[in-house]
C-alpha positions in Angstrom: 1.8 -10.4 -11.4 -0.4 -8.6 -8.8 -2.1 -5.4 -9.7 -3.7 -2.7 -7.5 -6.2 -0.5 -9.2 -8.6 2.3 -8.1 -10.8 4.6 -10.1 -9.7 2.9 -13.4 -6.0 3.5 -12.8 -3.2 1.1 -12.0 -1.7 2.2 -8.7 0.8 -0.6 -8.4 1.9 -3.7 -10.3 4.5 -6.3 -9.1 5.6 -9.9 -9.1 7.4 -9.2 -5.8 4.6 -8.6 -3.4 4.8 -9.9 0.2 1.6 -11.2 1.7 1.1 -10.4 5.4 -2.3 -10.9 7.1 -4.0 -11.3 3.6 -2.6 -8.0 2.4 -0.3 -7.7 -0.6 2.6 -5.4 0.2 4.1 -3.9 -3.0 7.7 -2.8 -3.2 7.8 1.0 -3.3 9.6 0.8 -6.6 6.5 -0.9 -8.1 4.0 1.7 -6.9 3.1 4.8 -8.9 3.7 7.2 -6.0 2.4 10.1 -8.1 -1.1 9.0 -7.0 -0.2 9.0 -3.3 -0.1 11.8 -0.8 1.1 11.1 2.8 -1.4 12.0 5.5 -0.9 12.6 9.2 -2.9 9.4 10.0 -1.1 6.6 11.8 -2.0 3.3 13.5 0.0 0.9 15.6 0.2 -2.9 15.2 1.7 -4.7 18.2 4.1 -6.8 16.0 4.6 -4.6 12.9 4.9 -1.2 14.4 3.6 2.2 13.4 1.8 2.5 10.0 1.8 5.7 8.0 -1.0 6.3 5.6 -1.5 7.9 2.2 -4.5 9.3 0.3 -4.9 8.0 -3.2 -5.9 10.7 -5.7 -6.9 9.6 -9.2 -8.8 11.5 -11.9 -10.1 14.1 -9.5 -11.2 11.6 -6.8 -9.6 11.0 -3.4 -9.6 7.8 -1.4 -8.6 8.9 2.1 -6.0 6.9 3.9 -6.4 4.0 1.4 -2.7 3.0 1.4 -0.2 2.4 4.2 3.4 1.6 4.8 5.6 0.7 7.8 8.6 3.1 7.5 10.4 1.5 10.4 8.7 -1.9 11.0 9.6 -4.0 14.1 12.0 -6.8 13.6 9.2 -9.4 13.1 7.9 -7.4 10.0 11.3 -6.2 8.6 10.5 -7.8 5.2 7.8 -5.2 4.5 10.0 -2.1 5.0 9.8 0.0 1.8 6.5 -1.7 0.8 3.0 -0.3 0.4 -0.4 -2.0 1.0 -3.9 -0.9 0.0 -7.5 -1.2 1.2 -10.8 0.9 1.1 -12.0 -0.2 -2.3 -8.6 -0.5 -4.0 -8.8 -3.7 -6.1 -5.7 -6.0 -5.6 -5.8 -9.0 -7.9 -3.7 -11.3 -9.9 -3.3 -10.2 -13.5 -4.0 -12.9 -16.0 
């Protein structure tokens, strides 16, 4: 089981993550989306496509653009559609 936590809250927990470029992509169904707010920030990856970002808000603190998803990934990254990944201080670890 892989768990993503930030500011002492579990943001996501799954045994179905997909690892791409050392990032665990969590199925959206396994993410507590109550903590996520979509932003207008986007980046582009040559082989995955356009990433859309979310702020994470927990216990009155905000971590700007700390989660992302590929809503319409390119064919090479189709497996991560409907998945969310994290960075910027979000702890992503195997739960023991």
